[in-house]
Each structure stands twice: as C-alpha cells, then as structure tokens.
C-alpha positions in Angstrom: -23.0 16.6 2.1 -22.2 13.6 3.9 -24.0 12.4 0.3 -21.7 13.5 -1.6 -18.7 12.1 0.0 -20.2 8.6 0.2 -20.8 9.3 -3.9 -17.3 10.6 -4.7 -15.6 7.5 -2.4 -16.0 5.0 -5.2 -14.9 7.3 -7.5 -12.0 8.4 -6.3 -11.3 4.4 -5.9 -12.0 3.6 -9.4 -10.0 6.6 -10.8 -7.0 5.4 -8.6 -7.5 1.3 -9.9 -7.7 2.2 -13.3 -4.6 4.5 -12.9 -3.0 1.6 -11.1 -4.4 -1.2 -14.2 -3.0 1.1 -17.1 0.2 2.2 -16.0 1.2 -1.7 -14.7 1.2 -2.4 -11.1 4.9 -4.1 -11.3 6.0 -0.9 -13.3 4.8 1.1 -10.6 6.4 -1.0 -7.6 9.6 -1.6 -9.9 10.3 2.5 -10.0 9.5 3.1 -5.7 11.6 0.2 -5.2 14.4 1.5 -6.9 14.3 4.7 -4.5 13.9 2.4 -1.7 14.0 3.7 2.2 15.2 7.1 0.9 11.6 7.9 0.5 10.5 7.7 3.8 12.5 11.1 4.6 9.9 13.2 2.9 7.9 12.6 6.1 9.6 14.2 8.5 10.6 17.1 5.7 6.8 17.9 5.9 7.1 19.4 9.2 8.9 22.5 7.5 6.7 23.9 5.4 3.8 22.8 8.8 6.2 25.2 10.7 6.2 28.3 8.5 2.2 27.6 8.2 2.5 27.5 11.8 4.2 30.6 12.2 1.7 32.5 10.1 -1.0 31.2 12.5 1.0 32.6 15.4 1.4 36.3 14.2 -2.9 36.1 14.2 -2.6 35.0 18.3 -0.4 37.7 18.9 2.3 35.1 19.6 0.9 34.3 22.8 1.3 30.5 22.3 4.7 28.5 21.6 5.4 27.7 18.3 6.0 24.0 19.2 2.5 23.7 20.3 1.0 25.9 17.0 2.9 23.5 14.5 1.6 20.2 16.7 -1.6 21.6 16.0 -1.4 22.2 12.5 0.1 18.7 11.9 -3.0 17.4 13.2 -5.8 19.9 11.6 -4.2 19.1 8.4 -4.3 15.0 9.6 -7.8 15.5 10.3 -8.9 17.4 7.0 -7.0 15.0 4.6 -7.9 11.4 6.1 -11.3 12.0 7.6 -14.2 12.1 5.7 -15.0 16.1 7.5 -15.4 18.2 4.4 -12.5 20.0 5.1 -13.9 22.0 8.5 -13.1 19.3 11.5 -9.8 20.1 11.3 -10.7 23.7 12.4 -12.9 23.1 14.9 -10.3 20.5 16.7 -7.5 23.4 16.1 -10.0 25.9 18.1 -10.2 22.7 20.9 -6.5 22.1 21.0 -5.3 26.2 21.1 -7.7 26.4 24.2 -6.1 24.4 26.1 -3.4 26.8 26.8 -5.6 30.3 26.1 -8.7 30.6 27.5 -10.1 33.3 25.2 -11.9 31.1 22.8 -13.5 34.2 20.8 -10.2 34.9 20.0 -8.8 31.5 18.9 -12.1 30.9 16.8 -11.4 34.2 15.1 -7.8 33.8 14.5 -8.6 30.5 12.8 -11.7 31.6 11.0 -8.8 34.6 9.0 -6.3 32.0 8.7 -8.4 30.0 6.6 -9.7 33.3 4.7 -5.8 33.9 4.0 -5.6 29.9 3.1 -8.0 30.2 0.4 -6.1 33.8 -0.9 -2.9 31.7 -0.9 -4.3 28.9 -2.9 -5.2 31.0 -5.9 -2.2 32.8 -5.5 -0.2 29.5 -5.6 -2.6 28.3 -8.3 -2.2 31.3 -10.4 1.8 31.1 -10.2 1.4 27.2 -11.3 -0.8 28.3 -14.3 2.0 31.0 -15.0 4.5 28.6 -14.9 3.1 25.4 -17.0 2.2 28.2 -19.4 5.7 29.7 -19.8 6.9 25.9 -20.0 4.8 24.0 -22.3 2.9 25.1 -25.6 1.0 22.1 -27.0 -2.9 22.1 -27.6 -3.5 19.6 -25.6 -1.1 21.4 -22.4 -3.5 24.6 -23.0 -6.8 22.6 -23.2 -5.6 21.4 -19.8 -4.6 25.0 -18.4 -7.6 26.9 -19.6 -10.1 23.9 -17.8 -8.3 24.5 -14.3 -7.9 28.1 -15.0 -12.0 28.2 -15.7 -12.5 26.4 -12.6 -10.3 28.7 -10.2 -12.3 31.5 -12.2 -16.0 30.1 -11.2 -15.1 29.1 -7.7 -13.5 32.6 -7.1 -16.9 34.6 -6.1 -17.6 32.0 -2.8 -14.7 33.3 -0.6 -15.2 36.7 -1.9 -18.8 36.7 -0.9 -17.5 35.1 2.3 -15.2 37.8 3.4 -17.7 40.3 2.7 -19.8 38.9 5.2 -17.1 38.7 7.4 -16.1 42.5 6.7 -20.1 43.2 7.3 -19.8 42.3 10.7 -22.2 40.9 13.4 -22.9 37.1 10.8 -22.3 35.2 14.4 -24.2 37.5 16.3 -27.1 37.0 14.0 -26.7 33.1 13.9 -26.3 32.9 17.6 -29.8 35.0 17.9 -31.4 32.8 15.2 -30.1 30.0 17.4 -32.1 30.9 20.3 -34.9 31.6 18.8 -35.3 28.3 17.6 -34.0 26.3 20.6 -35.5 29.1 23.2 -32.2 29.6 24.2 -29.4 31.9 23.5 -27.0 29.4 22.3 -23.0 29.8 21.4 -21.7 28.9 17.9 -19.2 27.1 19.3 -19.3 25.8 22.9 -17.7 28.3 25.3 -17.7 31.2 22.3 -20.0 34.4 22.6 -21.1 35.3 19.1 -20.8 38.8 19.4 -17.1 39.1 21.3 -16.2 36.6 17.8 -17.8 38.8 15.4 -15.8 41.9 17.4 -12.1 39.7 17.4 -12.5 39.3 13.6 -13.3 42.8 12.7 -9.9 44.0 15.0 -8.1 41.2 13.1 -9.3 42.0 9.5 -8.8 45.7 9.9 -4.9 45.2 10.4 -3.7 44.7 7.1 -0.3 44.6 7.9 -0.7 41.0 10.1 -2.8 39.9 7.1 -0.3 40.3 4.3 2.7 38.6 7.0 0.1 35.8 7.4 0.0 35.7 3.7 3.7 35.5 3.2 4.3 33.1 5.5 1.5 30.9 4.3 2.8 31.2 0.8 6.2 30.3 1.7 5.3 27.3 3.1 3.5 26.2 0.3 6.1 26.9 -2.4 8.9 25.1 0.4 6.0 22.2 -0.4 6.7 22.2 -3.6 10.3 20.8 -2.9 8.6 17.6 -1.8 7.3 17.2 -5.4 11.0 18.2 -6.7 12.7 15.6 -3.9 10.7 12.7 -4.7 10.9 13.3 -8.4 14.8 13.1 -8.5 14.6 10.1 -5.6 12.4 8.4 -8.6 15.4 8.5 -10.9 13.5 11.5 -12.4 14.4 15.0 -13.0 12.5 17.8 -13.2 13.0 21.7 -12.9 12.0 24.0 -9.4 9.7 25.5 -11.4 8.2 22.8 -13.1 7.9 20.8 -9.7 5.8 24.6 -8.1 3.7 23.9 -11.2 3.1 20.4 -10.7 2.1 20.9 -6.5 0.1 23.8 -7.3 -2.1 22.9 -9.8 -2.6 19.4 -7.6 -3.5 21.5 -4.6 -5.7 23.6 -6.6 -7.7 20.1 -8.4 -7.9 18.6 -4.9 -9.3 21.2 -3.3 -12.1 21.6 -6.3 -12.7 18.0 -5.5 -13.6 18.4 -1.8 -16.6 16.1 -1.8 -13.9 13.2 -2.7 -12.7 12.0 0.6 -9.1 12.1 1.0 -9.5 13.3 -2.9 -8.6 9.5 -3.2 -8.2 9.0 -6.7 -8.7 12.9 -8.1 -5.0 14.1 -6.4 -3.4 10.7 -8.2 -4.8 11.4 -11.1 -3.9 15.2 -11.4 -0.1 14.0 -10.5 0.0 11.6 -13.4 -1.9 14.6 -15.6 0.4 17.1 -14.7 3.9 15.3 -14.3 3.6 14.5 -17.8 3.2 17.6 -18.9 6.9 18.2 -18.2 8.3 15.2 -19.4 8.0 12.8 -16.3 6.8 9.1 -17.5 3.6 7.5 -17.3 5.4 4.9 -14.6 7.5 7.6 -12.6 4.2 10.0 -12.5 1.9 7.6 -10.5 4.8 6.2 -8.5 5.2 10.1 -7.6 1.6 10.2 -6.8 1.8 7.2 -4.8 4.8 7.7 -2.8 2.9 11.6 -2.0 -0.1 9.6 -0.6 2.1 7.5 1.7 3.9 10.7 3.4 0.2 11.8 3.5 -0.8 8.8 5.2 2.1 7.7 7.4 2.5 11.6 8.5 -1.6 11.9 9.2 -1.8 8.7 11.1 1.4 9.5 13.4 -0.7 13.1 13.8 -3.9 11.5 14.9 -2.2 9.1 17.0 -0.8 11.6 19.0 -3.9 14.0 19.1 -5.8 10.9 20.5 -3.0 10.1 23.0 -2.8 14.0 24.0 -6.7 13.7 25.0 -6.7 10.2 26.6 -3.7 11.7 29.0 -6.0 14.6 29.0 -9.1 13.1 30.4 -7.1 10.9 33.0 -5.3 13.8 34.6 -6.7 14.6 37.9 -8.5 18.0 38.2 -7.9 20.1 41.7 -10.4 21.1 44.0 -9.2 24.6 43.3 -9.3 24.5 39.8 -12.8 22.7 39.7 -14.4 25.1 41.8 -12.5 28.2 39.3 -14.1 26.5 36.8 -17.8 25.8 38.3 -18.1 29.7 39.4 -16.8 30.9 35.6 -19.6 28.5 34.2 -22.2 30.7 36.8 -20.9 33.8 35.6 -21.3 33.3 32.1 -24.6 31.7 33.3 -25.3 34.9 34.5 -24.3 37.2 32.2 -26.3 35.3 29.2 -29.4 35.3 31.2 -28.5 39.3 31.9 -28.4 39.8 28.0 -31.8 37.7 27.4 -33.5 40.2 30.1 -32.2 43.2 27.7 -33.0 42.0 24.5 -36.9 41.3 26.4 
C-alpha cells in the first residue's frame, strides 16, 4: 500500500500546481488577502464538529472518559489520518493507545473505535447522498449531471466493501481467528494489538453492535458533526466575499469529503481535495479565483489545526515518558503481566 501513496503524492502535487497556475496565483492571493486574519477563526471553530464526533464516541465508551479528553484524542486521530501517510488507520491505532492511558480494558476501547469507524463510514455515505440530492435540486445542466453521475457511481461501486466488513464483524470470531493464525505463523499466540485479546475483542464488538439504539445515537451525533463542519465552507466563502446558500455549502462539503475518501491513496488528499472544492463550488456560481481560494483556505485550516494537535500529542508522549514510575505501580504492572502470560499459556495448553 505504501507504493500507492508514493505514486499518489506527485499526482496530487501536480494537480494542485495546475490549479494555481490555471487560476492565477496573484488573483488567489488577492482574494485571500481581502479576507485577512479573520480566516484564522476557522481554526478554533473546527473544534465544534469534532466535539460532536467525540460525544458519539463517548456514548460507545459508556461515558467512562471525559468529553474534553476524547475531544483531544479526536483531534490527534484526525491530524494523523489527514497529515501523515498512514492510509487512514494510523489515527485509530493511536486513538486506542491514548484512550488506554485512562482505561485498562484494551479490548473494549478497541471495540468502540472499530464500531465508531463503521458508523463513520455509514455517516459518510449518508452525508454524500445528501450532497447529491442538494446538487440535483440546485442545478440541472448537462455538465453538472455528468459530475453528479460520476460521483454517485463511485459511491455505489464502493458500497459493498463496508457492507462486507460489517457482515464479517457481526458473524463474530474474526479477531480471534486472526490471533490463532498469528499463533500458527509465529509459534505463539500473539494479540492483534499489543495488550488486546482477540477473543475478548470479538465479544466486546458483538455486545456493542447488538445495541441498535446506541449505534443510532452515535450515528446522529456524527452526522450532526459533519453538517456543522459544512458551516466552515459557508463561513469561509462569506469571508472571501462570496455568498452561497447553506444547502450549497452542505453539498460542497459533502461531496468533497466523498471524493477525498475515495482518493485515499493520495497522501492528505493533496490536489484531489482542492480540485473537488473548485469543481463543486463552481456548480453553485462561485468564481474560479474564489473557489481555489476556498480550497487553499480549507487546506490552511487543516494544516494549522493538525500541526497543533500533533505537537500536543508529542508533548503529552514526552511528558509521559519522563514521568517517574512509582515502585508500587511498577510491581503491579509486573504482576499483571505475569498473570496475563500465565492465562495465555493455560489457553494454549487447553488448545493442545
């Protein structure tokens, strides 16, 4: 998968350069300069949609972690997935690690993250479908319909993948099977993630996914976060001197997200996201210069917000490594490790 990212990076850079050259860098700088420092308000505003997303995760965690802590983890997860070449999963692994700083049940934490990712995929499809409906209602020319058809077909063709993933998870035993396979390959039972038991993870997943009401509430919180995130597009366009309707901003944001997730092989969606914003914004009467300015402003917000989150994460990791370990805590950790090793050895003997 790494080679796809290295191949996608120059493609994305080439698209971005072509957009800037085509629309004129001077005009774009002029449009952004007219908005001025007010554009920086988009950076803290991004906390609001993330807050709604964190609340959905908090419900899955049975409200056992504070919302502020989960908001910080959500910001770190998003920054890793959007700014680092991790194919969209590195943020989730780091999120599990950070949540386990305050929760010992690693399997339960991992199960909530996996379920949340599945719900996020469903939200993305629903949000993209809403965007398609809004564009169909707002435009009717042939060029727009061709664009709508292309995006809709891409969504339809990719739909079976998340459905298959949900079916496999609902059947149960998938992580325990992976753990057994790893044991045969490496000569010992190895957890899928360090400190997480595959069999317990399967049980936690089944318990969460059987709670339909909980899943639906999490879906609504995440969908609300996506819709609030569309307000960033509407506000940025107003700051850039162009007014569009709320429906137009929702459509632009929804389908931009769809295109970006479809082009996961391009690191950070570089160039792809900008091209999608420019194309979709023009469908609602936004000029070339303003549309590209909007794309660059959204990228600016993403980079600034993400870099701040990454710096805070590294600072927290550094502070944690320098924190002295109490003798009692070290003894307890050693005792727990011995108990886990003994339990795993017992399970292996039973299998034999």
